VODOZA-314874 format. One record per residue: residue in three letters; x, y, z of N, C-alpha, C in turn. Coordinates in pm, 1 decimal, m for minus. Layout:
! residues N
NODE; ALA; X; Y; Z; X; Y; Z; X; Y; Z
...
END
This chain:
! residues 85
NODE; MET; 5775.2; 13429.5; 15559.7; 5866.9; 13325.6; 15564.0; 5959.4; 13320.4; 15447.8
NODE; ALA; 5891.1; 13350.1; 15321.2; 5976.4; 13363.7; 15198.0; 6062.9; 13473.8; 15200.2
NODE; GLU; 6017.5; 13585.5; 15260.5; 6100.3; 13702.6; 15273.8; 6224.6; 13683.7; 15368.8
NODE; GLN; 6200.1; 13617.2; 15474.6; 6310.1; 13590.9; 15571.4; 6418.2; 13486.5; 15497.4
NODE; LYS; 6378.1; 13392.0; 15428.6; 6457.2; 13303.3; 15346.0; 6538.6; 13379.0; 15246.4
NODE; LYS; 6476.8; 13479.7; 15182.2; 6548.5; 13562.3; 15084.0; 6651.7; 13638.0; 15151.4
NODE; GLN; 6627.2; 13695.6; 15270.7; 6722.6; 13770.6; 15344.8; 6835.5; 13691.9; 15383.2
NODE; ASP; 6808.5; 13570.5; 15429.4; 6904.7; 13474.7; 15481.7; 7008.4; 13448.2; 15357.6
NODE; THR; 6948.6; 13421.3; 15243.3; 7033.4; 13388.1; 15118.7; 7114.5; 13505.4; 15091.9
NODE; ASN; 7061.8; 13625.5; 15081.1; 7129.9; 13748.6; 15047.1; 7255.7; 13771.0; 15156.1
NODE; GLN; 7219.4; 13750.7; 15281.1; 7326.0; 13757.0; 15376.5; 7436.8; 13664.5; 15363.7
NODE; LEU; 7409.4; 13535.3; 15326.7; 7503.6; 13437.0; 15307.0; 7588.0; 13463.6; 15178.9
NODE; LEU; 7524.5; 13515.0; 15073.2; 7604.3; 13556.2; 14956.6; 7688.1; 13672.2; 14983.9
NODE; LYS; 7638.3; 13768.1; 15067.1; 7728.9; 13880.0; 15097.9; 7857.3; 13829.3; 15178.1
NODE; VAL; 7843.7; 13744.6; 15266.3; 7946.2; 13689.8; 15353.5; 8043.4; 13619.3; 15269.2
NODE; ARG; 7990.1; 13539.2; 15171.0; 8076.2; 13466.0; 15084.2; 8159.2; 13549.1; 14989.8
NODE; ARG; 8100.5; 13657.4; 14930.2; 8164.4; 13755.7; 14857.3; 8280.7; 13819.8; 14929.6
NODE; GLU; 8249.6; 13859.4; 15062.3; 8355.9; 13923.8; 15137.3; 8469.6; 13818.0; 15164.5
NODE; LYS; 8444.8; 13709.0; 15192.3; 8552.0; 13604.4; 15211.3; 8627.2; 13584.1; 15086.8
NODE; LEU; 8563.1; 13584.0; 14973.6; 8640.1; 13573.8; 14839.3; 8716.4; 13694.6; 14811.3
NODE; ALA; 8673.8; 13810.5; 14848.2; 8756.7; 13935.6; 14824.6; 8875.2; 13944.8; 14914.8
NODE; ASP; 8856.2; 13879.0; 15050.9; 8973.6; 13870.3; 15134.8; 9083.5; 13776.1; 15079.6
NODE; LEU; 9028.8; 13666.5; 15032.1; 9127.2; 13568.3; 14976.2; 9208.0; 13623.4; 14864.2
NODE; GLN; 9131.5; 13691.6; 14771.3; 9196.3; 13748.4; 14643.6; 9295.7; 13857.0; 14688.2
NODE; ALA; 9253.3; 13935.5; 14794.4; 9342.4; 14045.8; 14830.9; 9472.8; 13990.9; 14885.7
NODE; ASN; 9469.0; 13872.5; 14956.1; 9587.8; 13809.2; 15006.0; 9656.4; 13726.9; 14908.4
NODE; GLY; 9619.4; 13728.7; 14779.7; 9688.2; 13654.6; 14668.4; 9656.0; 13502.8; 14658.3
NODE; LYS; 9534.4; 13470.5; 14728.9; 9494.1; 13334.4; 14725.9; 9361.0; 13321.5; 14649.9
NODE; ASP; 9361.7; 13333.3; 14527.0; 9233.8; 13335.7; 14444.7; 9199.8; 13179.1; 14415.8
NODE; PRO; 9084.7; 13132.4; 14476.2; 9048.6; 13005.8; 14457.3; 9014.5; 12969.4; 14315.8
NODE; PHE; 8985.2; 13061.3; 14237.3; 8942.2; 13037.3; 14099.3; 9055.3; 13047.7; 13996.5
NODE; GLN; 9175.1; 13079.2; 14043.8; 9297.9; 13074.8; 13956.9; 9331.6; 12940.8; 13925.7
NODE; ILE; 9359.4; 12916.4; 13794.5; 9400.3; 12783.0; 13753.5; 9545.6; 12772.4; 13784.6
NODE; THR; 9580.3; 12650.6; 13855.7; 9719.4; 12624.6; 13896.0; 9752.8; 12498.9; 13818.2
NODE; LYS; 9864.2; 12495.7; 13750.4; 9914.6; 12386.2; 13674.6; 10052.7; 12337.5; 13725.9
NODE; PHE; 10055.0; 12217.0; 13735.9; 10183.3; 12146.9; 13784.6; 10238.3; 12058.0; 13674.4
NODE; ASP; 10371.8; 12051.0; 13672.9; 10432.1; 11978.5; 13567.1; 10417.9; 11823.5; 13609.8
NODE; GLN; 10379.8; 11742.1; 13515.6; 10357.5; 11600.7; 13541.3; 10491.2; 11530.6; 13544.1
NODE; THR; 10526.1; 11458.3; 13639.1; 10655.9; 11380.5; 13653.6; 10628.6; 11240.2; 13636.2
NODE; HIS; 10513.7; 11195.5; 13686.2; 10489.2; 11046.0; 13671.8; 10337.9; 11017.4; 13639.2
NODE; HIS; 10308.0; 10903.7; 13591.1; 10173.3; 10857.3; 13567.5; 10128.1; 10774.4; 13685.2
NODE; SER; 10003.9; 10758.3; 13704.5; 9955.6; 10676.1; 13808.1; 9995.7; 10534.0; 13812.1
NODE; LEU; 10024.8; 10475.6; 13698.4; 10062.7; 10339.9; 13688.4; 10211.3; 10334.9; 13727.8
NODE; GLU; 10287.7; 10427.2; 13700.9; 10427.6; 10437.3; 13743.2; 10439.6; 10445.8; 13903.3
NODE; VAL; 10358.1; 10534.6; 13955.1; 10351.1; 10544.8; 14098.3; 10307.7; 10424.5; 14161.2
NODE; LYS; 10203.5; 10355.3; 14115.3; 10168.1; 10233.5; 14170.7; 10275.3; 10123.7; 14169.0
NODE; ASN; 10349.1; 10120.0; 14059.7; 10453.1; 10021.2; 14043.8; 10564.4; 10048.2; 14137.3
NODE; LEU; 10601.2; 10179.1; 14144.3; 10713.5; 10218.1; 14243.3; 10663.2; 10182.0; 14386.8
NODE; TYR; 10549.6; 10210.6; 14417.3; 10504.4; 10184.1; 14559.6; 10508.6; 10038.7; 14582.5
NODE; GLU; 10459.8; 9942.6; 14481.6; 10466.3; 9811.6; 14512.0; 10602.4; 9749.9; 14526.2
NODE; ALA; 10696.2; 9802.9; 14444.8; 10834.4; 9763.3; 14450.0; 10889.1; 9797.0; 14580.6
NODE; HIS; 10857.1; 9919.7; 14631.9; 10914.8; 9970.9; 14759.5; 10863.4; 9881.8; 14871.0
NODE; GLU; 10738.7; 9847.2; 14871.2; 10672.0; 9764.8; 14976.5; 10728.5; 9621.4; 14963.8
NODE; ALA; 10756.3; 9570.6; 14850.2; 10808.7; 9433.1; 14830.4; 10947.2; 9436.8; 14894.0
NODE; GLU; 11021.3; 9536.5; 14877.9; 11162.6; 9554.5; 14932.1; 11158.7; 9554.0; 15084.1
NODE; ILE; 11063.3; 9643.5; 15145.2; 11045.9; 9654.5; 15285.0; 11010.5; 9515.2; 15345.7
NODE; LEU; 10920.8; 9447.9; 15280.9; 10868.3; 9317.8; 15332.7; 10979.6; 9219.5; 15328.6
NODE; LYS; 11051.7; 9217.0; 15214.8; 11164.1; 9125.1; 15209.9; 11268.3; 9149.7; 15318.3
NODE; ASP; 11303.8; 9270.3; 15347.3; 11396.1; 9308.5; 15453.8; 11345.0; 9282.0; 15580.2
NODE; HIS; 11218.6; 9296.2; 15610.6; 11156.4; 9254.0; 15742.5; 11161.1; 9106.7; 15769.4
NODE; LYS; 11125.5; 9031.1; 15650.7; 11139.4; 8889.8; 15666.8; 11275.0; 8847.9; 15687.8
NODE; HIS; 11370.4; 8906.6; 15627.6; 11511.3; 8865.5; 15651.1; 11550.0; 8885.7; 15788.8
NODE; ARG; 11514.5; 9004.9; 15847.3; 11546.5; 9032.2; 15996.9; 11473.4; 8931.1; 16082.3
NODE; GLN; 11360.6; 8894.1; 16053.5; 11295.6; 8801.3; 16139.7; 11360.7; 8660.1; 16133.1
NODE; GLU; 11409.0; 8619.4; 16012.6; 11480.8; 8496.7; 16006.0; 11609.2; 8509.2; 16085.4
NODE; LYS; 11686.8; 8612.0; 16084.0; 11797.0; 8632.0; 16164.0; 11772.0; 8623.4; 16304.7
NODE; SER; 11668.8; 8689.2; 16350.3; 11630.9; 8684.0; 16478.5; 11592.5; 8552.1; 16539.0
NODE; SER; 11525.0; 8476.0; 16451.9; 11481.4; 8333.1; 16493.3; 11594.3; 8241.7; 16500.9
NODE; ASN; 11690.2; 8268.0; 16402.3; 11828.4; 8184.5; 16404.9; 11900.9; 8209.3; 16532.7
NODE; ARG; 11904.8; 8342.3; 16576.9; 11974.7; 8377.2; 16700.0; 11905.4; 8309.9; 16814.9
NODE; THR; 11775.9; 8320.9; 16809.8; 11701.7; 8254.8; 16928.6; 11734.8; 8104.3; 16939.3
NODE; MET; 11731.9; 8037.6; 16820.7; 11753.0; 7897.5; 16826.4; 11893.0; 7864.1; 16865.6
NODE; LYS; 11991.7; 7947.5; 16827.4; 12126.1; 7918.0; 16868.9; 12136.8; 7931.5; 17015.0
NODE; LYS; 12070.2; 8028.1; 17080.7; 12070.1; 8052.6; 17229.8; 12013.0; 7925.4; 17290.0
NODE; GLU; 11893.1; 7880.7; 17236.9; 11834.6; 7765.1; 17298.5; 11914.4; 7630.1; 17285.1
NODE; GLU; 11988.6; 7618.0; 17164.8; 12083.2; 7513.3; 17145.8; 12197.9; 7513.4; 17251.7
NODE; LYS; 12251.8; 7630.3; 17274.6; 12362.6; 7648.8; 17368.4; 12310.7; 7619.5; 17514.8
NODE; SER; 12190.0; 7652.0; 17535.3; 12133.8; 7635.0; 17678.0; 12110.9; 7476.1; 17695.0
NODE; TRP; 12067.6; 7425.1; 17576.5; 12051.2; 7275.0; 17586.0; 12174.4; 7199.3; 17613.3
NODE; MET; 12278.1; 7239.6; 17530.9; 12403.8; 7174.5; 17539.3; 12464.5; 7196.0; 17679.0
NODE; ARG; 12450.6; 7309.9; 17743.3; 12497.0; 7337.5; 17883.1; 12433.3; 7236.4; 17973.8
NODE; THR; 12300.4; 7229.7; 17972.2; 12229.8; 7139.0; 18072.8; 12260.6; 7006.7; 18031.6
NODE; ARG; 12289.0; 6955.0; 17916.9; 12322.3; 6822.7; 17886.3; 12462.0; 6780.9; 17927.0
NODE; SER; 12557.1; 6886.5; 17926.3; 12686.1; 6856.5; 17967.4; 12712.3; 6849.5; 18113.9
NODE; THR; 12622.7; 6893.6; 18190.9; 12636.7; 6893.3; 18331.1; 12585.0; 6771.9; 18406.5
END
């Protein structure tokens, strides 16, 4: 049983090494350190997101108010028509 486990482990390591070699041959080394230029800090991103969301909500609320005003005007016109007849 111990011998079988050792063979399985060796086979697994062999497969992993082959996959690593394939990646490296294709220019995709998973162990290569990749560095990106920092443009924002997390607090800035959070503040930008919150400001953007607030603007969207404000715009959405404004559209709802306009829509409800139009509905009310239609109802008022309908009421005026029925009252005048």
